[in-house]
DRENDRENSE-447969 format. One record per atom (N, C-alpha, C): residue in three letters; y, z, x; residue number from 0; atom name. Coordinates in steps of 0.2 Angstrom, whole numbers. Example, Ala and Ser with C-alpha at 12.3 -4.5 7.8 and 13.67 -1.06 7.14 Angstrom:
% residues 2
+------+-------+-------+-------+-----+------+
| code |    c2 |    c3 |    c1 | pos | site |
+------+-------+-------+-------+-----+------+
|  ALA |   -28 |    39 |    66 |   0 |    N |
|  ALA |   -22 |    39 |    62 |   0 |   CA |
|  ALA |   -16 |    39 |    66 |   0 |    C |
|  SER |   -11 |    35 |    64 |   1 |    N |
|  SER |    -5 |    36 |    68 |   1 |   CA |
|  SER |     0 |    39 |    64 |   1 |    C |
+------+-------+-------+-------+-----+------+
***
This chain:
% residues 88
+------+-------+-------+-------+-----+------+
| code |    c2 |    c3 |    c1 | pos | site |
+------+-------+-------+-------+-----+------+
|  MET |    -6 |     0 |     4 |   0 |    N |
|  MET |     0 |     0 |     0 |   0 |   CA |
|  MET |     6 |     0 |     4 |   0 |    C |
|  SER |    11 |    -4 |     2 |   1 |    N |
|  SER |    17 |    -5 |     6 |   1 |   CA |
|  SER |    22 |     1 |     6 |   1 |    C |
|  GLY |    22 |     4 |     0 |   2 |    N |
|  GLY |    27 |    10 |    -1 |   2 |   CA |
|  GLY |    34 |     7 |    -3 |   2 |    C |
|  SER |    39 |    11 |    -4 |   3 |    N |
|  SER |    46 |     9 |    -6 |   3 |   CA |
|  SER |    46 |     5 |   -12 |   3 |    C |
|  GLY |    41 |     6 |   -17 |   4 |    N |
|  GLY |    41 |     2 |   -23 |   4 |   CA |
|  GLY |    45 |     7 |   -28 |   4 |    C |
|  PRO |    45 |     4 |   -35 |   5 |    N |
|  PRO |    48 |     8 |   -40 |   5 |   CA |
|  PRO |    45 |    15 |   -41 |   5 |    C |
|  VAL |    49 |    20 |   -43 |   6 |    N |
|  VAL |    47 |    27 |   -44 |   6 |   CA |
|  VAL |    50 |    29 |   -50 |   6 |    C |
|  ARG |    46 |    33 |   -54 |   7 |    N |
|  ARG |    48 |    36 |   -60 |   7 |   CA |
|  ARG |    54 |    41 |   -58 |   7 |    C |
|  ALA |    60 |    40 |   -62 |   8 |    N |
|  ALA |    66 |    44 |   -61 |   8 |   CA |
|  ALA |    64 |    51 |   -62 |   8 |    C |
|  THR |    68 |    56 |   -59 |   9 |    N |
|  THR |    67 |    63 |   -60 |   9 |   CA |
|  THR |    71 |    65 |   -66 |   9 |    C |
|  GLY |    69 |    70 |   -69 |  10 |    N |
|  GLY |    73 |    73 |   -75 |  10 |   CA |
|  GLY |    71 |    70 |   -81 |  10 |    C |
|  ILE |    66 |    66 |   -82 |  11 |    N |
|  ILE |    64 |    63 |   -88 |  11 |   CA |
|  ILE |    58 |    67 |   -90 |  11 |    C |
|  GLU |    58 |    68 |   -97 |  12 |    N |
|  GLU |    52 |    71 |  -100 |  12 |   CA |
|  GLU |    47 |    66 |  -103 |  12 |    C |
|  VAL |    41 |    66 |  -101 |  13 |    N |
|  VAL |    36 |    61 |  -104 |  13 |   CA |
|  VAL |    31 |    65 |  -108 |  13 |    C |
|  VAL |    30 |    62 |  -114 |  14 |    N |
|  VAL |    25 |    65 |  -119 |  14 |   CA |
|  VAL |    21 |    60 |  -121 |  14 |    C |
|  PRO |    14 |    60 |  -119 |  15 |    N |
|  PRO |     9 |    56 |  -121 |  15 |   CA |
|  PRO |     8 |    56 |  -129 |  15 |    C |
|  THR |     8 |    50 |  -132 |  16 |    N |
|  THR |     6 |    50 |  -139 |  16 |   CA |
|  THR |     0 |    45 |  -140 |  16 |    C |
|  ALA |    -2 |    44 |  -146 |  17 |    N |
|  ALA |    -7 |    40 |  -148 |  17 |   CA |
|  ALA |    -6 |    33 |  -146 |  17 |    C |
|  ASP |     0 |    31 |  -146 |  18 |    N |
|  ASP |     2 |    23 |  -145 |  18 |   CA |
|  ASP |     6 |    22 |  -139 |  18 |    C |
|  GLY |     6 |    27 |  -134 |  19 |    N |
|  GLY |    10 |    26 |  -128 |  19 |   CA |
|  GLY |    13 |    33 |  -126 |  19 |    C |
|  TYR |    19 |    32 |  -124 |  20 |    N |
|  TYR |    23 |    38 |  -122 |  20 |   CA |
|  TYR |    30 |    38 |  -126 |  20 |    C |
|  VAL |    32 |    45 |  -127 |  21 |    N |
|  VAL |    39 |    46 |  -129 |  21 |   CA |
|  VAL |    42 |    49 |  -123 |  21 |    C |
|  VAL |    48 |    46 |  -121 |  22 |    N |
|  VAL |    51 |    48 |  -115 |  22 |   CA |
|  VAL |    58 |    50 |  -117 |  22 |    C |
|  TYR |    60 |    56 |  -115 |  23 |    N |
|  TYR |    67 |    59 |  -116 |  23 |   CA |
|  TYR |    70 |    59 |  -109 |  23 |    C |
|  ASP |    76 |    56 |  -109 |  24 |    N |
|  ASP |    81 |    56 |  -103 |  24 |   CA |
|  ASP |    86 |    61 |  -105 |  24 |    C |
|  ALA |    86 |    67 |  -103 |  25 |    N |
|  ALA |    91 |    72 |  -104 |  25 |   CA |
|  ALA |    98 |    70 |  -102 |  25 |    C |
|  ASP |    98 |    67 |   -96 |  26 |    N |
|  ASP |   105 |    65 |   -93 |  26 |   CA |
|  ASP |   109 |    60 |   -97 |  26 |    C |
|  ARG |   105 |    56 |  -100 |  27 |    N |
|  ARG |   108 |    51 |  -105 |  27 |   CA |
|  ARG |   107 |    52 |  -112 |  27 |    C |
|  ASP |   104 |    58 |  -113 |  28 |    N |
|  ASP |   103 |    60 |  -120 |  28 |   CA |
|  ASP |   100 |    54 |  -124 |  28 |    C |
|  ARG |    94 |    51 |  -122 |  29 |    N |
|  ARG |    91 |    45 |  -125 |  29 |   CA |
|  ARG |    84 |    47 |  -125 |  29 |    C |
|  VAL |    81 |    44 |  -131 |  30 |    N |
|  VAL |    73 |    44 |  -131 |  30 |   CA |
|  VAL |    71 |    37 |  -131 |  30 |    C |
|  HIS |    65 |    36 |  -128 |  31 |    N |
|  HIS |    62 |    29 |  -127 |  31 |   CA |
|  HIS |    55 |    30 |  -129 |  31 |    C |
|  TYR |    53 |    25 |  -132 |  32 |    N |
|  TYR |    46 |    24 |  -135 |  32 |   CA |
|  TYR |    43 |    19 |  -131 |  32 |    C |
|  LEU |    38 |    20 |  -127 |  33 |    N |
|  LEU |    34 |    16 |  -123 |  33 |   CA |
|  LEU |    27 |    14 |  -125 |  33 |    C |
|  ASN |    25 |     8 |  -126 |  34 |    N |
|  ASN |    19 |     6 |  -128 |  34 |   CA |
|  ASN |    14 |     8 |  -122 |  34 |    C |
|  HIS |     7 |     7 |  -123 |  35 |    N |
|  HIS |     2 |     8 |  -118 |  35 |   CA |
|  HIS |     3 |     5 |  -112 |  35 |    C |
|  THR |     5 |    -2 |  -112 |  36 |    N |
|  THR |     6 |    -6 |  -106 |  36 |   CA |
|  THR |    12 |    -3 |  -102 |  36 |    C |
|  ALA |    18 |    -2 |  -106 |  37 |    N |
|  ALA |    24 |     1 |  -102 |  37 |   CA |
|  ALA |    22 |     8 |   -99 |  37 |    C |
|  ALA |    18 |    12 |  -103 |  38 |    N |
|  ALA |    17 |    19 |  -101 |  38 |   CA |
|  ALA |    12 |    18 |   -94 |  38 |    C |
|  LEU |     8 |    13 |   -94 |  39 |    N |
|  LEU |     4 |    12 |   -88 |  39 |   CA |
|  LEU |     8 |    10 |   -82 |  39 |    C |
|  ILE |    13 |     6 |   -83 |  40 |    N |
|  ILE |    17 |     3 |   -78 |  40 |   CA |
|  ILE |    21 |     9 |   -76 |  40 |    C |
|  LEU |    24 |    13 |   -80 |  41 |    N |
|  LEU |    27 |    19 |   -78 |  41 |   CA |
|  LEU |    23 |    24 |   -74 |  41 |    C |
|  GLU |    17 |    25 |   -75 |  42 |    N |
|  GLU |    12 |    29 |   -71 |  42 |   CA |
|  GLU |    11 |    26 |   -64 |  42 |    C |
|  PHE |    11 |    19 |   -64 |  43 |    N |
|  PHE |     9 |    16 |   -58 |  43 |   CA |
|  PHE |    16 |    16 |   -53 |  43 |    C |
|  ALA |    21 |    18 |   -56 |  44 |    N |
|  ALA |    28 |    18 |   -52 |  44 |   CA |
|  ALA |    28 |    24 |   -48 |  44 |    C |
|  THR |    25 |    25 |   -43 |  45 |    N |
|  THR |    24 |    31 |   -39 |  45 |   CA |
|  THR |    28 |    30 |   -33 |  45 |    C |
|  GLY |    31 |    24 |   -31 |  46 |    N |
|  GLY |    34 |    23 |   -25 |  46 |   CA |
|  GLY |    30 |    20 |   -20 |  46 |    C |
|  ALA |    23 |    21 |   -21 |  47 |    N |
|  ALA |    18 |    19 |   -16 |  47 |   CA |
|  ALA |    16 |    12 |   -18 |  47 |    C |
|  ASN |    18 |     9 |   -24 |  48 |    N |
|  ASN |    16 |     3 |   -26 |  48 |   CA |
|  ASN |    22 |    -2 |   -27 |  48 |    C |
|  ASN |    22 |    -8 |   -24 |  49 |    N |
|  ASN |    27 |   -12 |   -26 |  49 |   CA |
|  ASN |    26 |   -16 |   -32 |  49 |    C |
|  ASP |    30 |   -20 |   -34 |  50 |    N |
|  ASP |    30 |   -24 |   -41 |  50 |   CA |
|  ASP |    23 |   -28 |   -41 |  50 |    C |
|  GLU |    22 |   -31 |   -35 |  51 |    N |
|  GLU |    16 |   -35 |   -35 |  51 |   CA |
|  GLU |     9 |   -31 |   -36 |  51 |    C |
|  GLU |     9 |   -25 |   -32 |  52 |    N |
|  GLU |     4 |   -21 |   -33 |  52 |   CA |
|  GLU |     3 |   -18 |   -40 |  52 |    C |
|  ILE |     8 |   -17 |   -43 |  53 |    N |
|  ILE |     8 |   -14 |   -50 |  53 |   CA |
|  ILE |     5 |   -20 |   -54 |  53 |    C |
|  THR |     7 |   -26 |   -53 |  54 |    N |
|  THR |     4 |   -32 |   -57 |  54 |   CA |
|  THR |    -3 |   -32 |   -56 |  54 |    C |
|  ARG |    -6 |   -31 |   -50 |  55 |    N |
|  ARG |   -13 |   -32 |   -49 |  55 |   CA |
|  ARG |   -16 |   -26 |   -52 |  55 |    C |
|  MET |   -13 |   -20 |   -52 |  56 |    N |
|  MET |   -17 |   -14 |   -55 |  56 |   CA |
|  MET |   -17 |   -15 |   -62 |  56 |    C |
|  LEU |   -12 |   -18 |   -65 |  57 |    N |
|  LEU |   -12 |   -19 |   -73 |  57 |   CA |
|  LEU |   -17 |   -24 |   -74 |  57 |    C |
|  GLN |   -18 |   -29 |   -70 |  58 |    N |
|  GLN |   -22 |   -35 |   -71 |  58 |   CA |
|  GLN |   -30 |   -32 |   -71 |  58 |    C |
|  THR |   -31 |   -27 |   -67 |  59 |    N |
|  THR |   -37 |   -24 |   -66 |  59 |   CA |
|  THR |   -38 |   -19 |   -72 |  59 |    C |
|  ALA |   -33 |   -15 |   -74 |  60 |    N |
|  ALA |   -34 |   -10 |   -79 |  60 |   CA |
|  ALA |   -36 |   -14 |   -86 |  60 |    C |
|  TYR |   -33 |   -20 |   -87 |  61 |    N |
|  TYR |   -34 |   -23 |   -93 |  61 |   CA |
|  TYR |   -39 |   -29 |   -93 |  61 |    C |
|  ASP |   -42 |   -29 |   -87 |  62 |    N |
|  ASP |   -47 |   -35 |   -85 |  62 |   CA |
|  ASP |   -45 |   -42 |   -87 |  62 |    C |
|  LEU |   -39 |   -43 |   -85 |  63 |    N |
|  LEU |   -35 |   -49 |   -87 |  63 |   CA |
|  LEU |   -37 |   -55 |   -82 |  63 |    C |
|  PRO |   -38 |   -61 |   -84 |  64 |    N |
|  PRO |   -40 |   -67 |   -80 |  64 |   CA |
|  PRO |   -35 |   -69 |   -75 |  64 |    C |
|  ASP |   -28 |   -68 |   -77 |  65 |    N |
|  ASP |   -23 |   -70 |   -73 |  65 |   CA |
|  ASP |   -18 |   -64 |   -72 |  65 |    C |
|  PRO |   -15 |   -63 |   -67 |  66 |    N |
|  PRO |   -10 |   -57 |   -66 |  66 |   CA |
|  PRO |    -4 |   -58 |   -71 |  66 |    C |
|  PRO |    -2 |   -53 |   -74 |  67 |    N |
|  PRO |     3 |   -53 |   -79 |  67 |   CA |
|  PRO |    10 |   -52 |   -75 |  67 |    C |
|  ALA |    12 |   -56 |   -70 |  68 |    N |
|  ALA |    18 |   -55 |   -66 |  68 |   CA |
|  ALA |    24 |   -55 |   -70 |  68 |    C |
|  ARG |    25 |   -60 |   -75 |  69 |    N |
|  ARG |    31 |   -60 |   -79 |  69 |   CA |
|  ARG |    32 |   -54 |   -83 |  69 |    C |
|  GLU |    27 |   -52 |   -86 |  70 |    N |
|  GLU |    27 |   -46 |   -91 |  70 |   CA |
|  GLU |    29 |   -40 |   -87 |  70 |    C |
|  VAL |    26 |   -39 |   -81 |  71 |    N |
|  VAL |    27 |   -33 |   -77 |  71 |   CA |
|  VAL |    34 |   -33 |   -75 |  71 |    C |
|  ARG |    36 |   -39 |   -72 |  72 |    N |
|  ARG |    43 |   -40 |   -70 |  72 |   CA |
|  ARG |    48 |   -38 |   -75 |  72 |    C |
|  GLU |    47 |   -41 |   -81 |  73 |    N |
|  GLU |    52 |   -39 |   -87 |  73 |   CA |
|  GLU |    51 |   -32 |   -89 |  73 |    C |
|  CYS |    46 |   -29 |   -89 |  74 |    N |
|  CYS |    45 |   -22 |   -91 |  74 |   CA |
|  CYS |    48 |   -18 |   -85 |  74 |    C |
|  LEU |    47 |   -19 |   -79 |  75 |    N |
|  LEU |    51 |   -15 |   -74 |  75 |   CA |
|  LEU |    58 |   -16 |   -74 |  75 |    C |
|  GLU |    60 |   -22 |   -75 |  76 |    N |
|  GLU |    68 |   -23 |   -76 |  76 |   CA |
|  GLU |    70 |   -19 |   -82 |  76 |    C |
|  GLN |    67 |   -18 |   -87 |  77 |    N |
|  GLN |    69 |   -14 |   -93 |  77 |   CA |
|  GLN |    69 |    -7 |   -91 |  77 |    C |
|  LEU |    64 |    -5 |   -88 |  78 |    N |
|  LEU |    63 |     2 |   -86 |  78 |   CA |
|  LEU |    69 |     4 |   -81 |  78 |    C |
|  ARG |    70 |     0 |   -77 |  79 |    N |
|  ARG |    76 |     1 |   -72 |  79 |   CA |
|  ARG |    82 |     1 |   -76 |  79 |    C |
|  ALA |    83 |    -4 |   -80 |  80 |    N |
|  ALA |    90 |    -4 |   -84 |  80 |   CA |
|  ALA |    91 |     3 |   -88 |  80 |    C |
|  GLU |    85 |     5 |   -90 |  81 |    N |
|  GLU |    86 |    11 |   -95 |  81 |   CA |
|  GLU |    86 |    18 |   -90 |  81 |    C |
|  GLY |    85 |    17 |   -84 |  82 |    N |
|  GLY |    86 |    23 |   -79 |  82 |   CA |
|  GLY |    79 |    27 |   -79 |  82 |    C |
|  LEU |    74 |    24 |   -81 |  83 |    N |
|  LEU |    67 |    28 |   -81 |  83 |   CA |
|  LEU |    64 |    27 |   -75 |  83 |    C |
|  VAL |    65 |    21 |   -71 |  84 |    N |
|  VAL |    62 |    19 |   -65 |  84 |   CA |
|  VAL |    68 |    18 |   -60 |  84 |    C |
|  ILE |    67 |    20 |   -54 |  85 |    N |
|  ILE |    72 |    18 |   -49 |  85 |   CA |
|  ILE |    68 |    15 |   -43 |  85 |    C |
|  ASP |    72 |    12 |   -39 |  86 |    N |
|  ASP |    68 |     9 |   -33 |  86 |   CA |
|  ASP |    68 |    14 |   -27 |  86 |    C |
|  GLY |    62 |    15 |   -25 |  87 |    N |
|  GLY |    60 |    20 |   -20 |  87 |   CA |
|  GLY |    62 |    18 |   -13 |  87 |    C |
+------+-------+-------+-------+-----+------+
***
């Protein structure tokens, strides 16, 4: 693993639900609802995995024939824009 990848922001509260995660960002006073895929991407955002590694991990997790590069990129962009993920 190359390191310096996206990492979950500090100060957010993550609550697992039946259909993903509910994430509360106290600093912004915002609540976010993440589906299973976005929740898994958030879990993979440890700082140890770059975007490409997260794509491969998601491909493996869902046993996909092709890497979901566009979907992971778009999800990470949204998570970054909402302040839930930062670059490590």
